N, C-alpha and C positions, 0 to 999 in steps of 0.2 A: 504493499500500499504505500502510496506517495506521501512523503512527509511535506507538510506546510511549514512547520516550525521547528527549528533545530538549535540546540545550544551546544557549544564545544568548549569544555573546560572554563565555563563562565564563572567570573569571580568578581566580587566587589569588596573593596577594603575601605573601612572608615576608622579613622583615628588609630590605625595600626592593628585593627581587628577585622579578620575576614568574615564578614556577615553572610556572604555567599561564597562558597569554596569550591571551585573546580567542578561545577555541575554540567554534566553532559547528558542530554536527553533529546529524544526524537518524539514529535507529537504528530501522528499521521492525520491526514485530511479527514474531517468529519468525526474525529474521536474526542473524547473527553478525558483529560487527564486532571485528577484532583490531587493536590499537594497537601499532605497532613504532616503534623508533627507537634511537638510541645511548643509553649510560648517561648519566643526568642530563637526559634529554630532557623529563621531566615526565609520563611515562605513568602511573606509579603514582599521582602526585599527582592527575592527572585523574581516574583511576578512583575515589579516595577521596572526591572532590567528589560523584560520581553518587548516592551514598546517605548523604551528609552526615556522613561520618566526619570530614571536614574541612569547613570553611565557606568558600564563595567570597568574594573580596573585592568582585567585581562580576560582573554577568551573572546568568543564570538557567538552572535546570534544570526541565524540564517532564516529568511522569510522567503518562502516560495524559491529557495534554492540560492538566493542572493544575501550577501553580507548586508544586514540592516543598516550599516552605516553609509551605504550607497543610496538609501531611500531618504528622501526629504522627511524630517521628523513629523511634520503635519500630515503627510500622506501616509507614514507609518501608523500613526495613531488612528487615522481613519480607518485603515485596513485591519488593524489590530486594536479593537475597542476595548474599553474597560468599565466595568461597574464596581464601585468602591463599597466598603462596609456601610458607610453613611452616604446617603444620597445628597450630594451637593449640587442643588438646582439653582439656576440663575433667577433673579427677580422677574415676575411677569406670569404669563400664561403657560399652561401646558404646551400649547402650540408654539410659543416663543422658544421654549427650550428644545423642542424637536427640531426647529428650524435652524438653530445655531450652528451645528456642525456642517450641515450641507452648505450653508451661506459661506463658510470659510473656503469652500470650494468653488464658490460662484454659482451655487445651485440653489434656486428657490423652491422649496418643497410645496407642491400643490396641496390644497385643503384636503382633496380625497386621500392623498398619501399619508397625511397627518391623521385623519380619521381611521384610516386602515391600521397604522401603527398603534394607535391608542386602543382600537378594538382588539388587536393581538394581545396586548397586555391587561385587558379587562377594564378599560377606561373610556369606553366608547361615549361619544357625545359629550365629552368634558374638555374639549381643545381650548375653550374660551375661559375656563377657570383659572384663578390665580393659584399658583403653587403654594402660597402662604396658608391655604385652607386644607392642605393635605394631611393625611395620617402618615405615619412612618412607612407602613406597607405600600400606600399609594405613591408616596414619593419614590420608593425603590421601583415601582413599575414604571414611572416616568423615566427614571434613570436608565432602566433597561431599554424602553422604547427610544430613548435619545441615542443610545449606543446603536440600536439596530437602524436608526435613520441613516447613518453613515454607510449602511451596506457592508459591514465588516466580514472579513473572511475568518478572522479569530476573534473570539470573545474572551476576555480576562475577567475573572470575577473573584474579588478579594473579600472572602467571607461576607456575602451580600445578604445573608439572613441573621447574622449573629447579634445584630442590634435590635432585633424585632421580637414581639411577644410571640408566644408559641403558635397561636392561630395565624398571625401574618407569616411567620417563618414557614409554616406548612404550605401556605398559599404560594409564596414566592418560590419555594423550591419546586413545587409542582409546575409553576409557570416557567421556570428556567428550563426544566426538562422539556416542556412542550415546545418552547420557542427555539431551543437548540436543535431539537430533532426536526421540526417543521422546516427551519431554515438551512438545515444541513450545515450547522456551524461546527467548527473546531473550537474546542473549549478548554482553557485551563482555569481551574479553580482552586482557591485556597480555602480550606475548611479546618476548623478545630474538632469537627464532629465526625468520627469515624463511620457511623451508622449513615449519616448523610452522604459521605463519600461513596459508600457502598451503593446507595441508590442511583448515584449520578455517574460515577466514573466507568470508563472502559479500562483505565489503568490507574493505579494509585502510586504516588511517589512519596516516600517518607523522607523527611529531613530532620537533621539534628546538628546543632551548631554549625549551620551553614553547609552541611555536606549531605549528600544523598546517602542514606543507609539501607534503603530498599526500594525497588521498583519492580512492579509486575502487575499481573492480572488481579483483579479484585479479590477473588477467592484466596489467591496465593498470600496476598498481604494481610487480609482480614485474619486469616487462620495463624499468622505469625505471632508469637507471644511478645507482648510488651512493645508494640510498634510505636506507642505514643509515650513511652516512658522516657 
């Protein structure tokens, strides 16, 4: 299967400490890789390197076979979209937020496209609503729709349900599964929840102290003892 995203000995050092240490992984097109591990393992730091929100100290990332340093950062972040733990929305309406990314490419999203994106995340008919009135779960839905508005090939998800209550967490997790499969997206997700990882992942990668300690099929990793210790 073709790899859309690859890392080769990817590392990042901050204040003399390697927070991501020699990570080499291949993410096949259309598959979901979920990264798990204890707090401070380097999971989110690794994710941020994948679309150059942070710069690596050494190593490389290849997107569609090309070193990602050959791709303009704005274009890279359009193609490799990201949804963070907390939904940081722009002031204004839901439609304003969805229009933002495409406008950076000189594209004006038609109203019908905005309506379709909001319908996909369960917010149909609310394009004119102000984001200030949204619940946490609704805001995360807008964040997901905003990422999809750029038509990404890869979706990065940094613990997208961890700040939500149990009901909203369940809803957003199911939504992510539906959206990723419907759009045939490649997905790299960080999660502290091993049971959630098992529901979403094709492969699980375990990190500890910046390094990969185990990577493999869900059943193989889940059955390993102490993967989150």
